[in-house]
C-alpha positions as CSV (number, residue, x, y, z in Angstrom):
1,X,-28.4,16.9,-3.0
2,X,-25.0,16.3,-1.5
3,X,-25.1,12.6,-0.6
4,X,-22.6,12.8,2.2
5,X,-24.6,15.6,3.9
6,X,-27.9,13.8,3.4
7,X,-26.4,10.6,4.8
8,X,-24.9,12.3,7.9
9,X,-28.2,14.1,8.6
10,X,-30.2,10.9,8.3
11,X,-27.8,8.8,10.4
12,X,-27.4,11.6,13.0
13,X,-23.6,11.9,12.7
14,X,-22.3,15.5,12.8
15,X,-19.3,14.4,10.6
16,X,-17.4,11.4,9.4
17,X,-17.1,8.7,12.0
18,X,-13.4,8.5,11.2
19,X,-12.6,12.2,11.8
20,X,-11.0,11.5,15.1
21,X,-8.8,8.7,13.9
22,X,-7.7,10.8,10.9
23,X,-6.8,13.6,13.2
24,X,-5.1,11.4,15.8
25,X,-3.0,9.6,13.1
26,X,-2.4,12.6,10.8
27,X,1.3,12.6,11.4
28,X,1.7,8.9,10.6
29,X,-0.5,9.3,7.5
30,X,1.5,12.3,6.3
31,X,4.9,10.6,6.7
32,X,3.7,7.6,4.8
33,X,2.0,9.4,1.9
34,X,3.7,12.8,1.4
35,X,6.0,12.8,-1.6
36,X,5.3,9.1,-2.2
37,X,4.0,7.3,-5.4
38,X,0.5,5.8,-5.3
39,X,-1.1,3.3,-7.7
40,X,-4.9,3.0,-7.4
41,X,-6.6,0.1,-9.3
42,X,-10.3,0.5,-9.7
43,X,-10.0,4.2,-8.9
44,X,-13.0,5.4,-10.9
45,X,-15.5,3.7,-8.7
46,X,-17.2,5.2,-5.6
47,X,-14.8,3.8,-3.1
48,X,-11.6,4.1,-5.1
49,X,-12.3,7.8,-6.0
50,X,-13.1,8.5,-2.3
51,X,-9.8,6.9,-1.3
52,X,-8.0,9.1,-3.9
53,X,-9.6,12.3,-2.4
54,X,-8.6,11.2,1.1
55,X,-5.1,10.4,0.1
56,X,-4.5,13.6,-1.9
57,X,-4.9,15.6,1.3
58,X,-1.5,14.3,2.3
59,X,0.2,15.4,-1.0
60,X,1.7,12.4,-2.7
61,X,4.2,13.1,-5.5
62,X,2.6,10.7,-8.0
63,X,-0.8,9.3,-8.6
64,X,-1.5,6.6,-11.2
65,X,-5.1,5.4,-11.6
66,X,-6.2,2.4,-13.5
67,X,-9.8,1.4,-14.3
68,X,-11.7,-0.3,-17.1
69,X,-14.4,2.3,-16.8
70,X,-13.2,4.9,-19.3
71,X,-16.1,7.3,-18.6
72,X,-15.6,6.9,-14.9
73,X,-11.9,7.9,-15.2
74,X,-12.9,10.9,-17.3
75,X,-15.3,12.1,-14.6
76,X,-12.7,11.5,-11.9
77,X,-10.3,13.8,-13.7
78,X,-13.0,16.4,-14.3
79,X,-14.1,16.2,-10.6
80,X,-10.6,16.6,-9.2
81,X,-9.6,19.4,-11.6
82,X,-12.9,21.2,-11.0
83,X,-12.7,21.2,-7.2
84,X,-11.6,24.3,-5.4
85,X,-8.3,24.0,-3.6
86,X,-7.9,20.4,-4.6
87,X,-4.2,19.2,-4.6
88,X,-3.3,17.2,-7.6
89,X,0.3,16.0,-8.1
90,X,2.1,17.1,-11.2
91,X,2.6,13.4,-12.0
92,X,-1.0,12.4,-12.3
93,X,-2.0,9.7,-14.9
94,X,-5.1,7.7,-15.6
95,X,-5.3,4.5,-17.8
96,X,-8.5,2.8,-19.0
97,X,-7.1,-0.7,-19.0
98,X,-7.6,-4.0,-17.1
99,X,-5.1,-4.7,-14.3
100,X,-4.4,-8.2,-15.7
101,X,-3.3,-7.0,-19.1
102,X,0.2,-6.8,-20.6
103,X,-0.3,-3.0,-20.9
104,X,-0.8,-2.8,-17.1
105,X,2.4,-4.6,-16.3
106,X,4.3,-2.3,-18.7
107,X,2.9,0.8,-17.1
108,X,3.5,-0.6,-13.6
109,X,7.2,-1.0,-14.4
110,X,7.5,2.4,-16.2
111,X,5.8,4.4,-13.4
112,X,7.1,2.4,-10.4
113,X,8.3,1.8,-7.9
114,X,5.2,2.5,-5.9
115,X,5.2,2.9,-2.2
116,X,1.5,2.4,-2.0
117,X,-0.6,0.1,-4.2
118,X,-4.4,-0.3,-3.7
119,X,-6.9,-2.5,-5.5
120,X,-10.6,-1.5,-5.6
121,X,-11.4,-3.4,-8.8
122,X,-14.1,-5.9,-7.8
123,X,-17.5,-7.3,-8.6
124,X,-19.4,-6.2,-5.5
125,X,-23.0,-7.0,-6.2
126,X,-24.9,-10.2,-5.2
127,X,-26.8,-9.6,-8.5
128,X,-23.6,-10.8,-10.3
129,X,-24.3,-14.5,-9.5
130,X,-27.4,-14.6,-11.8
131,X,-25.9,-17.0,-14.3
132,X,-22.7,-19.1,-14.9
133,X,-21.2,-16.5,-17.2
134,X,-21.6,-13.7,-14.7
135,X,-20.3,-16.0,-11.9
136,X,-17.1,-16.8,-13.9
137,X,-16.5,-13.1,-14.6
138,X,-17.0,-12.3,-10.9
139,X,-14.5,-14.9,-9.6
140,X,-12.1,-14.0,-12.4
141,X,-12.1,-10.4,-11.3
142,X,-12.1,-10.9,-7.5
143,X,-9.7,-13.8,-7.4
144,X,-7.8,-14.7,-10.6
145,X,-6.9,-11.1,-11.6
146,X,-5.9,-10.4,-8.0
147,X,-3.5,-13.4,-8.1
148,X,-1.7,-12.0,-11.1
149,X,-1.4,-8.6,-9.3
150,X,0.1,-10.3,-6.2
151,X,2.7,-12.0,-8.3
152,X,3.7,-8.7,-9.9
153,X,4.0,-7.2,-6.4
154,X,6.2,-10.1,-5.3
155,X,8.8,-8.8,-7.7
156,X,8.1,-5.1,-6.9
157,X,7.0,-5.0,-3.3
158,X,5.3,-1.8,-2.1
159,X,5.5,-0.4,1.5
160,X,1.7,-0.7,1.7
161,X,-0.7,-2.9,-0.2
162,X,-4.4,-2.7,0.3
163,X,-7.2,-4.7,-1.3
164,X,-10.8,-4.0,-0.5
165,X,-13.1,-6.7,0.8
166,X,-16.7,-6.7,2.0
167,X,-18.8,-7.4,5.1
168,X,-20.4,-10.2,3.0
169,X,-17.1,-12.1,3.4
170,X,-18.1,-12.8,7.0
171,X,-20.1,-16.0,7.1
172,X,-20.7,-15.7,3.3
173,X,-24.1,-16.8,1.9
174,X,-23.5,-15.7,-1.7
175,X,-20.9,-16.3,-4.3
176,X,-19.7,-12.7,-4.3
177,X,-19.0,-12.8,-0.6
178,X,-17.3,-16.2,-0.9
179,X,-15.1,-14.9,-3.7
180,X,-14.0,-12.0,-1.5
181,X,-13.3,-14.3,1.4
182,X,-11.1,-16.4,-1.0
183,X,-9.5,-13.1,-2.1
184,X,-8.7,-12.4,1.6
185,X,-7.0,-15.8,1.9
186,X,-5.2,-15.2,-1.4
187,X,-3.6,-11.9,-0.3
188,X,-2.9,-13.1,3.2
189,X,-0.8,-15.9,1.7
190,X,1.6,-13.0,0.5
191,X,1.5,-11.2,3.9
192,X,5.0,-12.4,4.9
193,X,6.5,-11.1,1.7
194,X,5.2,-7.5,1.9
195,X,2.6,-5.6,3.9
196,X,-0.9,-6.7,3.1
197,X,-4.1,-5.2,4.6
198,X,-7.8,-5.2,3.8
199,X,-11.1,-3.8,5.0
200,X,-14.6,-5.2,5.3
201,X,-17.2,-2.5,5.5
202,X,-20.8,-1.7,5.1
203,X,-22.9,-0.6,2.2
204,X,-21.6,2.6,0.8
205,X,-24.6,4.9,0.7
206,X,-25.5,6.0,-2.8
207,X,-22.4,4.3,-4.3
208,X,-22.5,3.4,-8.0
209,X,-25.0,0.7,-8.7
210,X,-26.2,0.5,-5.1
211,X,-29.9,0.3,-4.3
212,X,-29.8,3.9,-2.9
213,X,-28.1,5.0,-6.1
214,X,-31.1,3.3,-7.8
215,X,-33.4,5.6,-5.8
216,X,-31.7,8.6,-7.4
217,X,-31.9,7.1,-10.9
218,X,-35.6,6.2,-10.6
219,X,-36.3,9.7,-9.4
220,X,-34.5,11.3,-12.3
221,X,-36.4,9.1,-14.7
222,X,-39.8,9.5,-13.1
223,X,-40.0,5.7,-12.5
224,X,-41.4,3.9,-9.4
225,X,-39.1,2.7,-6.6
226,X,-39.0,-0.9,-5.4
227,X,-37.4,-1.7,-2.1
228,X,-37.1,-4.6,0.3
229,X,-38.8,-4.1,3.6
230,X,-36.9,-6.7,5.6
231,X,-33.2,-6.2,4.8
232,X,-31.0,-4.5,7.3
233,X,-27.5,-3.2,6.4
234,X,-24.7,-1.2,7.9
235,X,-24.0,2.0,6.0
236,X,-21.1,4.3,5.6
237,X,-21.0,7.5,3.5
238,X,-18.9,7.6,0.3
239,X,-16.5,9.9,2.1
240,X,-16.1,7.4,5.0
241,X,-15.6,4.5,2.6
242,X,-12.4,6.1,1.2
243,X,-11.2,7.1,4.7
244,X,-11.5,3.6,6.2
245,X,-9.5,2.2,3.3
246,X,-6.8,4.9,3.7
247,X,-6.5,4.2,7.4
248,X,-6.4,0.5,6.9
249,X,-3.8,0.8,4.1
250,X,-1.4,3.0,6.0
251,X,-1.9,2.2,9.7
252,X,-2.6,-1.5,9.4
253,X,0.0,-4.2,10.0
254,X,0.4,-7.1,7.6
255,X,-2.5,-9.5,7.9
256,X,-5.0,-7.1,9.5
257,X,-8.5,-6.7,8.1
258,X,-10.3,-3.5,9.2
259,X,-14.0,-2.7,9.8
260,X,-16.0,0.2,11.1
261,X,-17.1,0.0,14.7
262,X,-20.8,-0.1,14.0
263,X,-23.2,-1.9,16.4
264,X,-25.5,-4.8,15.5
265,X,-28.2,-3.5,17.8
266,X,-28.1,0.2,17.0
267,X,-26.6,0.7,13.5
268,X,-28.3,-1.8,11.3
269,X,-30.7,0.2,9.0
270,X,-33.5,-1.0,6.7
271,X,-33.5,0.4,3.1
272,X,-37.2,0.9,3.6
273,X,-36.4,3.3,6.5
274,X,-34.1,5.4,4.4
275,X,-36.6,5.7,1.5
276,X,-39.2,8.0,3.1
277,X,-36.6,10.4,4.2
278,X,-35.0,10.4,0.8
279,X,-38.3,11.2,-0.8
280,X,-39.1,13.8,1.8
281,X,-35.7,15.5,0.9
282,X,-37.0,15.8,-2.7
283,X,-40.4,17.0,-1.7
284,X,-42.3,13.7,-2.1
285,X,-44.6,11.6,0.0
286,X,-44.4,7.8,-0.6
287,X,-47.5,6.3,-2.3
288,X,-47.4,2.6,-1.4
289,X,-48.4,0.0,-3.9
290,X,-49.0,-3.7,-3.6
291,X,-47.1,-4.8,-6.7
292,X,-44.6,-3.7,-9.3
293,X,-47.3,-3.4,-11.9
294,X,-49.4,-1.2,-9.8
295,X,-46.4,1.0,-9.0
296,X,-45.7,1.4,-12.7
297,X,-49.4,2.3,-13.3
298,X,-49.3,5.0,-10.6
299,X,-46.5,7.2,-12.1
300,X,-49.1,9.8,-12.9
301,X,-49.0,10.5,-9.1
302,X,-45.5,11.9,-9.3
303,X,-46.4,15.4,-10.5
304,X,-48.7,15.6,-7.5
305,X,-45.8,14.8,-5.2
306,X,-47.0,11.3,-4.4
307,X,-44.2,8.8,-5.3
308,X,-45.2,5.2,-6.2
309,X,-43.3,2.8,-4.0
310,X,-43.4,-1.0,-3.9
311,X,-42.1,-2.7,-0.8
312,X,-41.4,-6.5,-0.9
313,X,-40.0,-9.3,1.2
314,X,-36.6,-10.6,0.1
315,X,-36.7,-14.0,-1.6
316,X,-33.6,-13.9,-3.9
317,X,-30.5,-16.1,-3.9
318,X,-27.5,-15.1,-1.8
319,X,-29.3,-12.6,0.4
320,X,-29.4,-12.6,4.1
321,X,-31.4,-10.2,6.2
322,X,-28.4,-8.6,8.0
323,X,-24.7,-8.3,7.6
324,X,-21.8,-8.7,10.0
325,X,-18.1,-7.7,10.0
326,X,-16.5,-10.6,11.8
327,X,-17.3,-14.0,13.3
328,X,-16.7,-15.0,16.9
329,X,-14.1,-17.5,15.7
330,X,-12.0,-14.6,14.3
331,X,-9.4,-12.8,16.4
332,X,-10.8,-9.2,16.5
333,X,-9.8,-6.1,18.3
334,X,-12.0,-3.1,19.2
335,X,-9.9,-0.8,21.4
336,X,-6.9,0.5,19.4
337,X,-8.8,3.1,17.3
338,X,-11.7,5.4,17.9
339,X,-14.0,4.1,15.1
340,X,-12.0,1.2,13.6
341,X,-11.9,-2.4,14.6
342,X,-9.6,-4.9,13.0
343,X,-9.2,-8.7,12.7
344,X,-5.8,-10.3,12.9
345,X,-5.5,-13.1,10.5
346,X,-2.9,-15.6,9.4
347,X,-3.1,-17.2,6.0
348,X,-5.1,-20.5,5.9
349,X,-3.1,-21.4,2.8
350,X,0.6,-21.1,2.0
351,X,1.6,-19.6,-1.3
352,X,2.2,-23.0,-2.8
353,X,-1.2,-24.2,-1.6
354,X,-2.9,-21.1,-3.0
355,X,-1.1,-21.7,-6.3
356,X,-2.7,-25.1,-6.4
357,X,-6.1,-23.8,-5.6
358,X,-5.8,-21.2,-8.4
359,X,-4.7,-24.0,-10.8
360,X,-7.7,-26.1,-9.8
361,X,-10.0,-23.1,-10.3
362,X,-8.6,-22.4,-13.8
363,X,-9.1,-26.1,-14.7
364,X,-12.7,-25.8,-13.5
365,X,-13.3,-22.8,-15.8
366,X,-11.9,-24.7,-18.8
367,X,-15.0,-27.0,-18.7
368,X,-17.4,-26.3,-21.6
369,X,-20.4,-27.0,-19.5
370,X,-20.0,-25.6,-16.0
371,X,-22.9,-25.0,-13.7
372,X,-23.5,-22.9,-10.6
373,X,-23.7,-25.8,-8.2
374,X,-20.2,-26.9,-9.2
375,X,-18.9,-23.5,-8.4
376,X,-20.7,-23.4,-5.1
377,X,-19.3,-26.9,-4.2
378,X,-15.7,-25.8,-5.1
379,X,-16.0,-22.6,-3.0
380,X,-17.3,-24.6,-0.1
381,X,-14.3,-26.9,-0.3
382,X,-12.0,-23.8,0.1
383,X,-14.1,-21.8,2.5
384,X,-15.5,-23.8,5.4
385,X,-18.1,-21.3,6.6
386,X,-19.6,-20.7,3.2
387,X,-23.4,-21.6,3.3
388,X,-24.9,-20.6,0.1
389,X,-28.5,-19.4,0.1
390,X,-30.2,-20.6,-3.1
391,X,-33.8,-19.8,-3.9
392,X,-33.7,-20.0,-7.7
393,X,-34.7,-16.3,-8.0
394,X,-32.3,-13.6,-9.0
395,X,-32.3,-9.9,-8.5
396,X,-32.7,-9.3,-12.3
397,X,-36.3,-10.6,-12.0
398,X,-37.2,-7.5,-9.9
399,X,-37.5,-3.8,-10.7
């Protein structure tokens, strides 16, 4: 199953929603990318790899990809080199290292200067706030490592810098979303020193680790599928996720945060509405069960093309029933592009104020006994619209 094709068929789009913007702005994209050097951090993931494929259409002269996922980098290389008519620059390098390491700075200096630098390395799942250790790692990745990168770029400024955000940064209710909102504020504090852009976008259909990707894994393992019946999300295809990041990176002006023009009334979709079509695509009919245990007991139905499914109401921490791209208090624009909106933002914190926030955060993490409520309180002190949803139940307690 080609996931882009399945998604477009399900959603009723004949092609990517960004096709017109890519065509209209092809000359500007080409002049900014052709024969330029690109650094992609977190490039082995679903969004980063899709960005790479979108950017390679404009024939950069050098591509350097960094990711801690060594296996993911291996598959990226195999995928690109196995694809018919895929342009790959002669100077193409991949490195399985963390972007806050000494090795990273050495390779940055060796391979630079870079005209385009992008950062897709992020903890992106609400599941990551399950315990204090996971929370600390999440914030370290989304904020503290990003700060080290920004300080490197201050000495070696690119023409375009892009760092991915999330729709969960708008009116955040979970620590992941709050950390990405703080990341936005962090990079914006550098927006007068070099061009800084970002994008908040929807769930990437079938991206690594997503619930829809879980559908595929359960099917491959003949395991039942559990799915919320009350959660609505915006969705983009993997292809679209890379395209919106490319458009935001190259076309955006410093301080702009992009989002897809999807409508709250018409484009929010329930996971439980996608599931029957997904199963139908694979020749199955859903066999609804009233508990996880019952669903596990009914796997003998699978050879008969009846697939055990358990639908449940959401009751876990940090989950709201719908997402949004911007708040009414933000300065947003909908008319400049065909399928892209953007927010114009100025930094809430100066670089010196942000330095102090980061220092305070590091001190907080030095405590031997740190609890979740302390992290939530600290984030609330930095982010005025953060209203954490705490139920005491985490996603790891569910199938």
